[in-house]
C-alpha positions, 0 to 999 in steps of 0.5 A: 099808544103807549101803557100807563100804570094804574092809580089803584092795582098799578098794572100796566094798560093801554088806555082809551085814545078817547079818554086824554087823561085817564089813570083807572084801568078797566076793572071793577074794583078800579073802577069803585076806586075812581070812582069813590074818589070823585064822589069824596072828592065832589064832597069836599069842594062842591057845595051844591052837591051836598045840598042837593045830596042832603035835600035828597035824603032830608026827602027819602026820610021824610018819604019813609018817616017809619024806616026803622021800625020796619028795619028792626022789625026786620032784622031780629026775624032774620035772626030767628030764622037763622037760628032754626036754619042753625039747628036743622043744621046741627051747628053751633052759631055764635051770633054776635062773632059769626064763628061757626062749631060742627056739634052735635048738641042743641043750640041755647039761646040766651 
């Protein structure tokens, strides 16, 4: 069996004998790239697939009408709890820019 070059990472691999035109190796990131490529081509060329996906998303949206309200509320609660954790550790964190600075000062939120 001849080795092939992976389309994603470029490494050489032995294709599995039961997969005729295998182009991706078995690494997780290469398999993710393969499935992402398949999904994007499917969305681009298959109208039925797109329509089914939209119908499923619409159905989920109708079954969960207040999802975003709960989601935003949980994010606010999580940020408040993160600030409490930050104060306990004595670390100053800018939540918007996600930079951390070690210091021995109080955290003041504006």
